[in-house]
N, C-alpha and C positions, 0 to 999 in steps of 0.2 A: 334147663333151669328146673330142679325138682320140686313138683308141686308141695304146697304148704298142706298137710292133711289134717282136717279139722273134723272131730266127731262131735254132734250136738245131740243134747237129749232135751227135748222140750216137749211137756206134757199137755199144754192147751195154748188156746190162741195167744193169750197174754205173752206167753213164752216165745210162740212163734214171731210176734211183733218185735221182741227184743231181739232175737237170733237174726231177723233179716237186717235190723240196725247194726248188729255187731259184723255180719257178714259185709255189709257196704263198706263200714268203716275198715275192715281188715283187707279188704280188696284195694281200698284207697291206698292204705299204710304199704301193701306189699307191692303196689304198681305192676309190673308185668308177670310177677310170679305168679302162677295159677294156684287156685284154691280147690283141692279135692275135698268133697263134703259129703259124710255119710251119718246116719243117726236115725232120729225120730223127729218128726215135725210135720206141719201142714200148714195151710194158709198162706202159700207163697213160698214155701220152701223148697219143695219139689221143683218148682218153675226155676228156682234160683240156684239149682245144682243138687240139692240133696238126694242121695241115692238111700231111701229109707231102709231099715231093717224090717218094720211090719208097719201097720197103719196106726197113725196116732190114736184113732178112735178105740183102739184096743185098750188104752190106757187111761182115756179122758173119762173119768168118772170122779164124782163127788158124792158125799154123804157117807155115813156108816153103813146103812143098808145095801147100798148099791155096791159099794167097795168089797162087803163080805160075799155078795152073791158073785162077783167076778173074780175074788181071790184066787182061785186056780190058775185063769188065764194071766193076772197081773203078775204072779211069781214066775209062770213061764216066761212072761214077756222081758222080766227083770234078767233072767238068765240070757235070754235072746240078745237082749242088747249088751250085755257084759260080753258074751262071747264074741259078738259082732264087732266092737270095739277092739278087744285084743286082738283079733285077727286082722283089723284093718292098720292097727300100729300107727294111732295119730300121733302128729305134734303136739295136738292139745285135746284134752275132752273137756267140753264146755257143757255143764248142766244148767238148766235154766229154770228157776222156780220149782214149782211141784216137789217139794222136798222129801215127800213119804216114798215116791219112786225114784226120783234122780239120785237121792244119796244113798239108797241101797244099791243102786247100780253102781254108784262110785265105788263103794266098799268091794262090790265083786270085782270090779275092774282093777283095783288096787292089789287084790289077792292074786289075780291072774297075771298081771302086767304091771308091776309096781313101778317101772321107769316112766309109765305115762304120766305127763303133769295133768292135773285135774282142778280145774276152777269152778265154781259154782256161782252163777249171777242171781242174786236177790237173797239176802240174808233171812234165814228163817228167823221167826221171831222168838228166838230162844231169850231174849232179854224180857219178854213178857211172861212166857211160861214154858215149863219142861225144859228150865235152863240147863240141865245135865246134857241135852242133846249137843250142846257147844264143845264140851270135852270129848263126847263120842264121835264128832265129825272130824276132829283133828287129825287121826291117823290116816285118814284116806281122802281128804280134801285139802290140797294144797293152798289154795286162796279163794277168799270169799270177795266177791264184788259187789258192795253194798249200794242201797238206794238212798238211804238215810245217815245223816252224818254223824248221829250218835252211836252208830252200830259199831265201828272198829274198837271205841274205848270199851263197849259193852262186852264184844266177843274177846277181848284182852283180858278183861275182868273174869269173864267165865272159863278162861283157858280153852278158847276155841281156835278154829284155824286163823292163820295171818288174814286180816280184813282190811280191805282198800275202799274208801268212799269214792264212787265213781260219779255219782250225780243220779239224780231222778229223772226219767223221762219226761215227767211234766215240766220241767225247766226248759225244755225244748219247744213247748207249746204254749207259753204264757202269752203270747199274743191273741190266741184263740179264746182264751178266758177273761181279757181284759176289755172294758168298755170303750167305745169310740164316743165321739163327742155327743151323739144323739142318745146313745144310750146310758151315757154318763147322767145326762138330764134325767133319765127316767129314774136312775138309781138314786139321785139326790132328792127326788120328790118325796118326802116323809109323810104328806098328806095323803097320796095315792101310790103307796110302796109296792112294788111287787115283792112278795115273800115266796121264797123257795120252800117247798116241802119234799124231804128226801127220806122215806120210809126205809130204804134199804134195798139190796139187789137179790135177796134170798129170801125164800118163802116164809120162813121162822121169823125173819125180822118184819116182814109184813105183817103176818099174823098177829105179833104182840105189840106193835107200835102204832099200826093204822087207828084202833080205837082211841087212844091218849091222844095221837096227833090230831083227830078229828075234833075232840073236845078243846084242845089248845087253839086250834084254829078258829073255832066258834068265838072263843073268849077275845082273841086279838081282834076278829072282825067286828065284835062288839065295842071294842075300844077305839079301833081306826076303821070306820065303816067305807074309807075309801081303798083299802087294802085289797090287792088282787092276789090270789094263791095259785102258784104254778108248781105242778108236781110232774117232774122228768121221771119217766117210768121205763124200764127195760122192757123191750117189746114182748118177749116171751112171758113176762108177768103181769102185762097191761089189763088183761081179763080179771085176774084175781084182785089188782089194786083199783079198777073201776067198780068193780063190786062192792069193796070195802067202802069206796069213798061215795057211792051213792047214798050209805047211811050216814053221812056226815051232815051236821045242821047247815054248813055252808059249803058248796060244791068247788073243789079246785078245778083248775084248768089241766088236764092231763096231756103231757107232750112226750111224744116217744122219738127216738133216732137220736144221734150224736150230734146233729145240726141244733135240733130243737132244745136239747140239753145245753149248750154251749151258749145259744142265745138267752137262755133263761138266767144262766149264770151272769153274762154281761150286764143284764138288767136288773138283777135281784138287788135288793137293799139289805136283806137279812136272810137267814135260813134257820129252818128246824131239820136236823138230820140225824139219821142213825149214825153211830159213832163207827169209824172204818176210814177208809182210804179218802173218801168224798170229804172229810173234815180238811185234809190237806189242800186239796182243790179248791175248796172253798176259801181257805186261808190263802192261797197263791192268787185268788180271784180278786181278793181284799172284800169278801162278804163276812160281816159279822155273823157268828153263827151260835146257836144252842143245841147242843148234841145228848142223844140219849140213847139208852141201851135197855131193852127188856127182853126176857127169856124165858123159858121153862124154871120152875122153881130148882129141879135138878143142875141146870146150868148155872145158875145164881150160886148154888152150894158149891160146884166145881170150881167156877171162876174165883171165888173167894179163897179156895184152897191153893189154887194154881197161879193165880195172877199177881206179883208183888209188885206192883207199880202205884206211884200217887196218881196217874191219870193214863187213860187208854187212848187219848185223842193224840194223833200224831204231831200236830202244832206244838201242844203242850210239851210233848215229850222232846221235840226239837229245841225249845226254849228252855227246857229245864224249870219252867213255870207255868201255872195254869192260867191262861186268858180265856180259852175256851170254856164256858161253864158246861157242864156235862152231869147228867143225871142218869143213874143206874137203877134198875130194876123198882122197887117201891118209891124210891125218890123221884122217878120219872111220872109225876103227875102232871095234868093238864093245868092246874094253878102255878106250879112252879116254872112249867116250860113256858106259859104264856106270859108270866112276869118278866123273865129274863128275856124273852123275845121283844116285848115292848120295850125294854130297856135299850135293846140293841137297834132299835127301829128309830128311835130319837136321837137327834145330836146331844152328845152327853158324855160323862166319863166312861161308862161302862162300854158304849160304842167305842170310843177313841182307844181305850185300852186294847181292844182287840186289833184295831186298825194299826197301832202303832206295834203291837207284836208281830202281827202279820208281816209287815215290813222288815221286821228283824228276821223272821223266818225265811224270807226271800233272800237276805244278805248272806245268811248262815248256808242256805242251799246252794248260793252262786259259786262258793267257795271250791267246789270241785271243777269249775270251768264251764264252758258253753256247750259241750257235747259229751253226754254220759257215754254214748255207743264208743266215741274216740277214746275216752278215758278206759274203758273196760278193754279196749283192744290192746293200749300200751301196757295195761296191768297184766293182761294174758300175755303178751308177748315177752314182758320182762321176766315172767314165771318161766316160759318157755328157754329163754335165754340162761336162767339159773341152773335149768336141768338139761344139760346136752343130750341130744336124740342118740339112743342107742339101740339097735334092733333086739328083739327078744330072741 
């Protein structure tokens, strides 16, 4: 029985996690047929059988400055990956997230070995900015596996590759975010509410949001003396967050680690959050949210020119209407944030609109079925079947 030859390019830990889920689902789908695996990845992938072309650490870089500093190595690793894949002659190339690296590798592979089917998992946010990328991907990516339900229509509108909604990995973890009976009682307590404060996971977000979040927290505490403020922090940024929070009039409780974060989500009555994926986590947790974004002045100018959306909040985009209040740049004032947070904390129409919207978000996202990884495997195998293997 000939092995199924799979090439994977994953540029960071989140991509490794998706790759491991895909590999487990693929092996379950293929039964006794072995899988031969080569590419780029870490965090369990070598132990799962991946023969790496080079260490993932060579390409795991974020930020304009670090990318420029490592550009010669990154360009060389793109060539190394493309050459390794062409020599391997896989049944499928699966690139995962990290679009700046992965999609350039896909383009090089298509030029070297045009018969290899190429799927990319996690749609780049071409629907939000740099929409021309969608059309440019089409010649060298055969199928995009999307996490969000609105992405197939968006890619079709932008003349991008065929896109299939396979579901979001969060849907497999809903029970971790949902309160049990004791936690629900804590969440229901409007007099002594637990309030989540989520200033982001990037240094720039924290730098710009922590001061205004601190002022908003003080205003909320003045109106709701029994409120308790919980701030889940990424461990590597905990010292920076603690230093900024020390200047707040009301000190939050800082927790680190995934377990602490999940417990905070299950107990929370409402959240003040930086815009980003966390707003989807909060929606699926059933936690009414006020979202904010602040950046440097040049970032605001660039965003206004590049982003052509009525909202940047994922639950709002999924629904096609705005239920999560969002405040950007100068509009993200302590007065505005605290006023909307107080409305989200009490039983009333503002809170209920969000809760009803979040139930609708969950129903929409469930439309793909219970297992995004299994869906991704089926979509990938259908692509392979549509392009019969032939050796170069």
